[in-house]
C-alpha positions in Angstrom: -2.8 -84.7 -32.8 -6.3 -85.5 -34.1 -7.6 -83.2 -36.9 -10.2 -80.7 -35.7 -13.6 -80.7 -37.2 -14.2 -78.2 -40.0 -16.7 -76.2 -37.8 -14.1 -76.0 -35.0 -11.5 -74.8 -37.4 -13.8 -72.1 -38.6 -14.5 -70.9 -35.1 -10.8 -70.4 -34.4 -10.8 -67.7 -37.0 -12.9 -65.0 -35.5 -13.3 -61.6 -37.1 -11.3 -59.8 -34.3 -8.5 -62.4 -34.9 -8.4 -61.6 -38.6 -8.2 -57.9 -38.0 -5.5 -58.4 -35.3 -3.5 -60.6 -37.7 -3.5 -58.0 -40.5 -2.7 -55.1 -38.2 0.2 -57.1 -36.8 1.5 -57.8 -40.2 1.3 -54.2 -41.1 3.1 -53.1 -37.9 5.8 -55.8 -38.6 6.2 -54.4 -42.1 6.6 -50.8 -41.1 10.3 -50.9 -39.9 11.3 -52.5 -43.2 9.4 -50.1 -45.5 11.1 -47.1 -47.1 8.8 -44.2 -46.0 11.4 -41.5 -46.4 10.7 -38.2 -48.1 12.9 -38.1 -51.2 11.9 -34.6 -52.2 14.2 -31.8 -51.0 11.2 -29.6 -50.2 7.9 -31.5 -50.3 6.0 -28.4 -49.0 7.2 -26.2 -51.9 6.4 -28.9 -54.4 2.9 -29.3 -52.9 2.3 -25.6 -53.0 3.3 -25.3 -56.7 0.9 -28.2 -57.5 -2.0 -26.7 -55.5 -1.4 -23.3 -57.1 -1.8 -24.9 -60.5 -4.7 -27.1 -59.6 -6.9 -24.3 -58.3 -6.4 -22.5 -61.7 -7.0 -25.1 -64.3 -5.9 -24.0 -67.8 -8.1 -25.7 -70.4 -6.6 -23.5 -73.2 -3.2 -25.0 -72.8 -4.4 -28.5 -73.6 -4.4 -29.2 -77.3 -6.6 -31.9 -78.7 -8.2 -32.6 -75.3 -11.3 -33.8 -77.0 -9.4 -36.4 -79.0 -7.6 -37.7 -75.8 -11.0 -38.0 -74.0 -12.5 -39.8 -76.9 -9.6 -42.2 -77.3 -9.7 -43.0 -73.6 -13.4 -43.9 -74.1 -12.7 -45.9 -77.3 -9.9 -48.0 -75.8 -12.0 -48.7 -72.7 -15.2 -49.6 -74.7 -13.4 -51.9 -77.2 -11.2 -53.6 -74.5 -14.1 -54.2 -72.1 -16.3 -55.5 -75.0 -13.6 -57.9 -76.1 -13.0 -59.0 -72.5 -16.7 -59.5 -71.7 -17.2 -61.5 -74.9 -14.3 -63.8 -74.1 -15.4 -64.1 -70.5 -18.9 -65.0 -71.5 -17.5 -67.8 -73.7 -15.3 -69.1 -70.9 -17.8 -68.8 -68.0 -19.8 -72.0 -68.6 -16.5 -73.9 -68.5 -15.0 -72.1 -65.5 -15.4 -75.2 -63.4 -12.8 -77.0 -65.5 -9.3 -76.7 -63.9 -7.5 -75.8 -67.1 -10.0 -72.9 -67.9 -9.9 -71.7 -64.3 -6.1 -71.6 -64.2 -6.0 -69.8 -67.6 -8.3 -67.2 -66.2 -6.3 -66.8 -63.1 -3.1 -66.3 -65.2 -4.8 -63.7 -67.4 -6.2 -61.6 -64.6 -3.2 -61.8 -62.3 -1.1 -59.7 -64.8 -1.8 -56.0 -64.7 -3.0 -54.1 -67.8 0.3 -52.1 -67.9 2.4 -55.2 -67.9 0.3 -56.7 -70.7 0.7 -53.4 -72.6 4.5 -53.5 -72.2 4.8 -57.1 -73.3 2.4 -56.6 -76.3 4.4 -53.6 -77.4 7.3 -55.9 -78.1 5.1 -57.6 -80.8 2.8 -54.9 -82.0 4.4 -51.7 -81.1 2.4 -48.7 -79.9 -0.7 -49.7 -81.9 -4.4 -49.5 -81.0 -4.6 -53.3 -80.7 -1.9 -53.2 -78.0 -4.2 -51.0 -75.8 -7.3 -53.0 -76.6 -5.7 -56.4 -75.8 -4.0 -55.0 -72.7 -7.4 -54.3 -71.2 -9.2 -57.3 -72.8 -6.9 -60.1 -71.7 -7.0 -59.5 -67.9 -10.7 -58.6 -68.1 -11.5 -61.8 -69.9 -10.2 -63.7 -66.8 -12.2 -61.4 -64.5 -15.4 -61.6 -66.5 -15.2 -65.4 -66.8 -14.9 -65.7 -63.0 -17.7 -63.3 -62.2 -20.1 -64.4 -65.0 -19.6 -68.0 -63.8 -20.6 -67.2 -60.3 -23.6 -65.1 -61.5 -24.7 -68.1 -63.6 -24.4 -70.5 -60.7 -26.5 -68.1 -58.5 -29.3 -68.1 -61.1 -32.5 -70.0 -60.4 -31.8 -73.7 -61.4 -35.5 -74.7 -61.8 -35.9 -73.6 -65.5 -33.0 -75.8 -66.5 -34.5 -78.7 -64.6 -37.8 -78.7 -66.5 -36.2 -78.9 -69.9 -36.7 -82.2 -71.8 -34.1 -84.9 -71.2 -31.4 -85.0 -73.8 -31.3 -81.2 -74.2 -27.8 -80.2 -75.2 -25.6 -78.1 -72.9 -25.6 -75.1 -75.3 -29.4 -74.9 -75.4 -29.6 -75.2 -71.6 -27.1 -72.4 -71.3 -28.7 -70.1 -73.9 -32.4 -70.6 -72.9 -32.4 -71.6 -69.2 -29.3 -70.0 -67.5 -28.0 -67.0 -69.4 -31.4 -65.1 -69.5 -31.8 -65.3 -65.7 -28.3 -63.8 -65.1 -28.5 -61.2 -67.9 -29.5 -58.3 -65.7 -26.7 -58.7 -63.2 -24.3 -59.3 -66.1 -25.3 -56.0 -67.6 -24.8 -54.2 -64.2 -21.4 -55.8 -63.7 -20.3 -55.0 -67.3 -21.1 -51.3 -66.7 -19.1 -51.3 -63.5 -16.2 -53.0 -65.3 -16.4 -50.3 -68.0 -15.7 -47.8 -65.3 -12.6 -49.8 -64.3 -11.7 -50.0 -68.0 -11.8 -46.2 -68.2 -9.3 -46.0 -65.4 -7.1 -48.6 -67.1 -7.4 -46.8 -70.5 -6.2 -43.6 -68.9 -3.3 -45.2 -67.2 -2.2 -46.8 -70.5 -1.3 -43.3 -71.6 1.7 -43.4 -69.2 3.3 -46.0 -71.5 2.7 -44.1 -74.7 -0.8 -44.7 -75.8 -2.7 -41.5 -76.8 -5.1 -41.4 -73.8 -5.6 -38.8 -71.0 -2.7 -40.4 -69.1 -0.3 -39.5 -71.8 -1.4 -35.8 -71.7 -1.2 -35.8 -67.9 2.3 -37.3 -67.9 3.4 -34.7 -70.5 2.2 -31.7 -68.6 3.6 -32.9 -65.3 7.0 -33.3 -66.9 6.7 -29.7 -68.2 5.6 -28.5 -64.7 2.4 -27.1 -66.2 0.1 -27.9 -63.3 -2.7 -25.8 -64.6 -3.0 -27.9 -67.7 -2.6 -31.0 -65.7 -5.5 -29.9 -63.5 -7.6 -29.4 -66.5 -6.9 -33.0 -67.6 -7.8 -34.4 -64.2 -11.0 -32.4 -64.1 -12.0 -33.8 -67.5 -11.1 -37.3 -66.3 -13.2 -37.1 -63.1 -16.2 -35.7 -64.9 -15.9 -38.5 -67.5 -15.8 -41.2 -64.9 -18.5 -39.7 -62.7 -20.9 -39.3 -65.6 -20.5 -42.7 -67.1 -23.9 -43.9 -66.1 -25.4 -40.9 -67.9 -23.8 -41.3 -71.3 -23.3 -45.1 -71.4 -26.8 -46.6 -71.6 -27.2 -50.3 -72.6 -29.3 -49.4 -75.6 -26.5 -47.2 -76.9 -23.7 -49.7 -76.2 -23.6 -51.1 -79.8 -23.2 -47.6 -81.2 -20.4 -46.8 -78.7 -18.7 -50.0 -79.7 -19.0 -49.4 -83.4 -17.7 -45.8 -83.1 -14.8 -47.0 -80.9 -13.8 -49.7 -83.3 -13.9 -47.4 -86.3 -11.9 -44.8 -84.5 -9.2 -47.2 -83.4 -8.8 -48.7 -86.9 -8.2 -45.3 -88.3 -5.2 -44.6 -86.0 -1.9 -45.0 -87.9 1.0 -46.6 -86.0 4.5 -47.5 -87.0 4.6 -51.1 -88.4 6.6 -53.7 -86.7 9.1 -55.9 -88.6 7.9 -59.0 -90.2 8.0 -62.1 -88.0 7.9 -60.1 -84.7 5.3 -62.4 -83.2 7.1 -65.6 -84.1 10.4 -64.3 -82.9 8.7 -63.2 -79.6 7.2 -66.7 -79.1 10.2 -68.8 -80.2 13.1 -66.6 -79.2 12.5 -63.6 -77.0 10.6 -65.2 -74.1 12.5 -68.5 -74.2 15.2 -68.5 -71.4 18.6 -67.6 -73.0 20.3 -70.9 -72.0 17.6 -72.9 -73.8 17.6 -71.2 -77.2 20.1 -73.6 -78.6 18.7 -76.7 -76.8 17.9 -78.1 -73.4 20.6 -77.5 -70.7 19.2 -78.0 -67.2 22.4 -76.9 -65.5 22.8 -73.8 -67.5 19.1 -73.0 -67.0 19.5 -73.2 -63.2 22.6 -71.1 -63.3 20.6 -68.5 -65.2 17.5 -68.7 -63.1 19.0 -68.8 -59.6 20.5 -65.2 -59.5 17.3 -63.9 -61.2 15.2 -65.4 -58.4 17.5 -64.3 -55.6 18.5 -60.8 -56.7 15.3 -59.7 -58.4 12.3 -61.9 -57.8 12.8 -62.4 -54.1 13.5 -58.7 -53.2 10.6 -57.6 -55.5 8.2 -60.0 -53.8 9.3 -58.8 -50.3 8.9 -55.2 -51.3 5.5 -55.9 -52.9 4.2 -57.6 -49.8 5.5 -54.9 -47.5 3.8 -52.1 -49.4 0.6 -54.2 -49.9 0.2 -55.1 -46.2 0.7 -51.5 -45.0 -1.6 -50.2 -47.7 -4.3 -52.8 -46.8 -4.2 -51.8 -43.1 -4.4 -48.1 -44.0 -7.2 -48.8 -46.5 -9.2 -50.5 -43.7 -8.6 -47.6 -41.3 -9.7 -45.0 -43.9 -12.7 -47.0 -45.1 -14.0 -47.7 -41.5 -13.6 -44.1 -40.5 -15.0 -42.7 -43.7 -18.1 -44.7 -44.6 -20.3 -42.6 -42.3 -19.5 -39.5 -44.5 -22.2 -40.6 -47.0 -24.8 -41.6 -44.3 -27.1 -38.5 -43.8 -28.0 -39.3 -40.2 -24.3 -39.5 -39.3 -23.3 -36.2 -40.9 -26.0 -34.2 -42.6 -27.4 -33.8 -46.1 -24.7 -31.3 -46.9 -22.1 -33.4 -45.3 -23.3 -36.4 -47.3 -23.0 -34.5 -50.5 -19.4 -33.3 -49.7 -18.4 -36.8 -48.5 -19.9 -38.4 -51.6 -18.0 -36.0 -53.9 -14.7 -36.7 -52.1 -15.2 -40.5 -52.3 -16.1 -40.3 -56.0 -13.0 -38.3 -56.8 -10.7 -40.7 -54.8 -12.1 -43.8 -56.3 -12.2 -42.4 -59.8 -8.4 -41.9 -59.9 -6.5 -45.1 -60.5 -3.9 -46.0 -57.9 -1.1 -45.6 -60.5 -2.2 -42.1 -61.3 -2.5 -41.1 -57.6 1.0 -42.6 -56.9 2.3 -40.6 -59.9 1.0 -37.4 -58.3 2.3 -38.2 -54.8 5.7 -39.1 -56.4 6.1 -35.4 -57.5 5.6 -34.3 -53.8 7.3 -37.0 -51.7 9.9 -38.3 -54.1 10.8 -42.0 -54.9 9.9 -44.1 -51.9 7.2 -46.6 -50.8 5.1 -43.7 -49.3 3.5 -42.5 -52.6 2.4 -46.1 -53.4 1.0 -46.7 -49.9 -1.0 -43.5 -49.9 -2.3 -44.0 -53.4 -3.4 -47.6 -52.7 -5.0 -46.7 -49.4 -6.9 -43.6 -50.6 -8.3 -45.3 -53.8 -9.3 -48.6 -52.2 -10.4 -47.0 -48.9 -12.8 -44.8 -50.9 -14.2 -47.8 -52.7 -14.9 -49.7 -49.5 -16.2 -46.7 -47.7 -18.7 -46.1 -50.6 -20.0 -49.6 -50.4 -20.2 -49.7 -46.6 -22.0 -46.3 -46.7 -24.6 -47.7 -49.1 -25.1 -50.6 -46.8 -25.4 -48.3 -43.8 -28.1 -46.3 -45.6 -30.1 -49.5 -46.1 -29.8 -50.4 -42.4 -31.3 -47.0 -41.2 -35.0 -47.8 -41.9 -34.8 -50.9 -39.7 -33.5 -49.1 -36.7 -35.7 -48.1 -33.8 -37.4 -44.7 -33.9 -35.3 -43.2 -31.1 -32.0 -44.4 -32.7 -29.2 -41.8 -32.1 -27.6 -39.6 -34.7 -24.1 -38.5 -35.5 -21.0 -40.3 -34.2 -23.1 -42.3 -31.7 -25.1 -43.8 -34.6 -21.9 -44.6 -36.4 -20.2 -46.2 -33.4 -23.0 -48.0 -31.7 -25.4 -48.9 -34.5 -23.7 -49.0 -37.9 -20.1 -50.1 -37.1 -21.1 -53.3 -35.3 -23.5 -54.3 -38.0 -21.1 -53.6 -40.8 -18.0 -55.3 -39.3 -18.6 -58.5 -41.3 -19.0 -56.8 -44.7 -16.1 -54.5 -43.8 -13.7 -57.5 -43.3 -15.1 -59.2 -46.4 -14.5 -56.1 -48.6 -10.9 -55.7 -47.3 -10.2 -59.3 -48.1 -11.7 -58.9 -51.6 -9.5 -55.8 -52.2 -6.4 -57.5 -50.9 -5.6 -59.3 -54.1 -6.2 -56.1 -56.1 -4.0 -54.1 -53.8 -1.2 -56.6 -54.2 -1.7 -56.6 -58.0 -1.6 -52.8 -58.1 1.4 -52.7 -55.8 3.5 -54.8 -58.2 2.9 -52.4 -61.0 4.0 -49.4 -58.9 7.5 -50.5 -59.8 7.1 -48.8 -63.1 7.3 -45.5 -61.2 10.7 -46.4 -59.7 9.4 -48.0 -56.5 11.3 -51.3 -55.9 8.4 -53.7 -56.2 8.2 -56.5 -58.7 7.2 -54.0 -61.5 10.6 -52.2 -61.1 12.5 -55.3 -62.1 10.0 -56.2 -64.8 10.4 -52.7 -66.3 14.2 -52.9 -66.1 14.2 -56.3 -68.0 11.9 -54.9 -70.7 14.0 -51.8 -71.1 17.0 -54.0 -71.7 14.9 -56.2 -74.1 15.5 -59.2 -71.9 12.0 -60.5 -72.3 12.8 -64.0 -70.9 13.7 -62.4 -67.6 10.6 -60.3 -67.7 8.4 -63.4 -68.2 9.9 -65.1 -65.2 9.2 -62.1 -63.0 5.6 -61.9 -64.4 5.1 -65.5 -63.5 6.3 -64.7 -60.0 3.8 -61.8 -59.9 1.0 -64.1 -61.0 1.8 -66.8 -58.5 2.0 -64.3 -55.7 -1.4 -62.8 -56.7 -3.0 -66.3 -56.9 -1.6 -67.2 -53.5 -3.1 -64.1 -51.9 -6.4 -64.8 -53.6 -6.4 -68.3 -52.2 -5.6 -67.2 -48.7 -8.3 -64.5 -48.9 -10.9 -67.0 -49.9 -9.8 -69.3 -47.1 -10.1 -66.6 -44.5 -13.6 -65.6 -45.7 -14.7 -69.2 -45.4 -13.1 -69.7 -42.0 -14.7 -66.6 -40.6 -18.1 -67.5 -42.0 -18.3 -64.1 -43.8 -21.1 -63.8 -46.3 -20.4 -63.0 -49.9 -23.0 -60.5 -51.0 -23.0 -60.3 -54.8 -22.7 -56.6 -55.0 -19.5 -56.6 -52.8 -18.0 -59.4 -54.8 -18.9 -57.9 -58.2 -17.6 -54.4 -57.3 -14.4 -55.6 -55.8 -13.2 -58.2 -58.4 
């Protein structure tokens, strides 16, 4: 059969076809997903939590100021380190080796990085900083590279012949992209705040540690106080983090983290980790291909494969539910669809949902519904749906001035004017979030859900770091494959890639 021209191939992948494909995948996944209610009385559990949440108890939380400040300090230091490394890597991102390094760094979740780094450095400040900085370096390198490529090329073209590459970068490319880089770094700091809080669930002294402690004690009033402080901290980030104050925030964060005392690790921990712990057990005494395969095959069949299947099941259902919530909810922040009061309420709801990390939301739902895939699916859908709805709502507000004067209001405006115009950005945003949803799904295993993270956590708990490394590689390959498919679908459906969508979804 002759090969179809590229344009014909692109036409075959229409937007309705992409939507139908993902809905079909989600429906096919439903019968195989564990959506059971593991809690004996979910209603009673929810009632106890709500009773505590409506009566936050700030007096029960000791050292809440310290937990808030350490959450900020870890985020600022980690994002600064990641942005610095990403800026260095960005000019070379076109090189295959650099690009694959960045993909490997960002495909591993911050919690996985933290758990691996703890084997070398223990529960130390550097563990938290590097757990944020390493994946963020890969993300910053990708986004900074694209922002540099989008900058006006004419200043570089008028430089004298023979100007070295470093001078061209410093004087003709970087200054033109500086504004968008600052904007993206501030957005990434908001993400870093979420990551910093979540690191508390593995022992670092951030707000997540406090939240986990109070939930284990059943003190929902104190847990509510922690969550209120967290939402206010995230929502006000653009007020207290100004670019002119960034050096002072960074200096204060570094000084604070260096003053934290942590138990020392034994000498030679790093060398033992690199030369022994992560080396497959059959190869520690020399190369033995047959023994390696005998060790690897049951690991792949009994852990990696079931983990991948469970991860894909949860991610596909969560992606479909994310799209449904986002498409139905973006009108909440468009005044002519609701009202000014409705916009205020809708905006507050979306801010709260997108402020809480998926892991933290899943942890809350786990207390109500018990251990199944349902908490993870709900958490992923609510968080990502709120992000997409917020971005679509902003785009919808910008469309309004261009509509005719007698344009309708309310649901008619939403259904007949805004929804058709926003269908392309909607699909693009869902495809952008697909990789992130999959990445977050894998880490849900740390909560006991049988995704890849469950098997990684089990291997780390048994100090079988070689097995954990293999499963982390499987996680990275799965994430990279989804990213590649997502980019291919965006290209085939001729979806535009507005910078603000890309930057706020990476």
